[in-house]
C-alpha positions in Angstrom: 85.7 79.6 140.3 87.3 78.1 137.2 90.7 79.1 135.9 91.5 79.9 132.3 95.0 79.7 130.8 95.4 82.4 128.2 98.1 81.2 125.8 99.8 83.8 123.7 99.5 86.6 126.3 101.1 89.9 125.5 101.3 93.5 126.8 100.5 94.8 123.3 97.1 96.4 123.5 96.5 95.9 119.7 96.5 92.1 120.1 93.4 90.0 120.6 95.1 88.1 123.5 95.5 91.5 125.3 91.8 92.3 124.8 90.8 88.9 126.1 92.9 89.4 129.2 91.3 92.8 129.7 87.8 91.3 129.5 88.7 88.5 131.9 90.1 91.2 134.4 87.0 93.4 134.0 84.7 90.5 134.7 86.7 89.3 137.6 87.4 85.9 136.0 90.4 84.0 137.1 93.0 83.7 134.3 96.7 82.9 134.0 98.5 84.7 131.2 101.3 82.6 129.5 103.4 83.3 126.4 106.9 84.0 125.2 106.6 87.7 125.7 107.7 89.1 129.1 105.6 91.5 131.1 102.6 92.0 133.3 99.0 92.5 132.3 96.2 93.5 134.6 98.2 92.8 137.7 99.3 89.3 136.5 102.8 88.3 135.4 103.0 86.6 132.0 104.4 83.1 132.7 107.1 81.9 130.3 105.6 79.2 128.1 109.0 78.0 127.2 109.5 76.7 130.7 106.3 74.7 130.6 105.4 75.7 134.2 103.5 73.2 136.3 99.9 74.4 136.6 96.9 72.9 138.3 93.2 73.3 138.2 93.1 74.8 134.7 89.5 74.5 133.5 89.8 76.2 130.1 92.7 76.9 127.7 92.1 79.7 125.2 94.6 79.9 122.4 96.0 83.0 120.8 98.9 81.4 119.0 98.7 80.2 115.4 99.0 76.5 114.3 102.6 76.9 113.2 103.6 78.0 116.7 101.6 75.4 118.6 103.4 72.2 117.8 105.9 72.2 120.6 103.3 73.1 123.2 100.5 70.6 122.2 101.5 67.8 124.6 102.3 70.2 127.4 98.8 71.9 127.1 97.0 68.6 126.9 98.9 67.4 129.9 97.4 70.2 132.0 94.1 68.2 131.6 91.8 71.1 131.0 88.1 70.6 130.5 88.1 72.5 127.3 90.3 74.2 124.8 89.0 77.3 122.8 90.6 77.6 119.4 90.1 81.3 118.6 89.9 82.3 114.9 93.2 81.6 113.2 94.4 79.1 115.8 92.5 76.0 114.5 94.7 73.0 114.2 93.4 69.5 113.2 96.3 67.6 114.9 95.7 69.5 118.1 91.9 69.0 117.9 92.4 65.3 117.4 94.8 64.9 120.3 92.6 66.9 122.6 89.5 64.9 121.7 91.4 61.7 122.3 92.3 63.0 125.7 88.6 63.6 126.4 88.9 67.4 126.3 86.1 69.5 124.8 87.2 71.4 121.7 85.6 74.7 120.8 86.4 76.5 117.6 85.1 79.9 118.8 85.9 83.5 119.6 86.6 84.0 123.3 85.9 87.7 122.9 82.4 87.0 121.5 81.8 84.4 124.2 82.7 86.8 126.9 80.7 89.7 125.4 77.6 87.6 125.0 77.7 85.7 128.3 78.5 82.3 126.7 81.8 81.8 128.5 
């Protein structure tokens, strides 16, 4: 089963990242929540993005942090060597796109919630 890194994870139920985590959990999809907020969602501890934890076998990265907050994480996330990165609405970033494409990573400007709801994930 492929693993998804959910970047920008939060325990705030009003946030899209929380809704995505909920959908992953409901569908029994393997995901790793990571962000700068502490806590636990759906039985999974939110990893601290600031520590740039060593992760393996990440198939997909789905972004829930805006372009202004991405800069310091771009090289770390690309270094995880995912197959694809999903840029959810509001997270699109030309510099990140270009670096990902150069690293042979598929880039999808898409809504993860829609993808999960329609079976496109």
